[in-house]
C-alpha positions, 0 to 999 in steps of 0.5 A: 811251271817255272821258267828255265831262268827260275830253274836255273836259279833253284839249281844254284841256290841248292849247290849255293848251300855246299861249299864242298864239292864232295857234299856237291857230288853226294847232290849230283848223286842223290839227283841222279838216284831220284831220276825214274828208270828208262824203260829197256825199251829206250835203252837203243843204239840211237838214244846213245849220247856220244862224246860220253865215256859212260853210256847214257840215253836219252830219250825226247818226246813232244808232249802239248808242244812242249819237249820231254826228256827222260834219260839213264846212266850207268855211271851215277854222277853223269845220272846225276848231271842228266838228271840237272839238265832234265829239271832245266830244260824238259817240259819246256818249249822248242824255243826255250830251250834253244834260246835258254842260256845254261848259266847255271853249269858255269855258275855252280862250277860244274865244268871245273869239277869234272873230269876232261872226258865228263866235261865232253859228256856233259857238253854232249848232252846238252847238244842232243837235246838241244839238237832235238828241240831243233828238230821239234821246232822244224817238225811245229814249222811244216 
């Protein structure tokens, strides 16, 4: 299993292959299209991420001591963004997720190329994933 930092390095390498942001958006769209569909039973109010302009559902489960994330969105670019976050954070321990510095977002220039509302949505997605990690960690320590 690759570390969060190794996965971030892969994402940065993939995106820096393209100078043009239209090409980078295409990478995001492809990632969104590759995201496995989220079971309808998880598309609930409580799985909706607040602070996102589009609808984003995030399901988190603990599997063998690791947080496993699944998600979906009704907006294709947003779906690509959550797919990136899942690729980097899913299947890691809550500690690894909480200690990670998600530098790849700045390194690929993602925040600079999102509208302010999408940028807020991105922060909300990260916050929600960290909240799940915190909750899982608290459960472990009971």
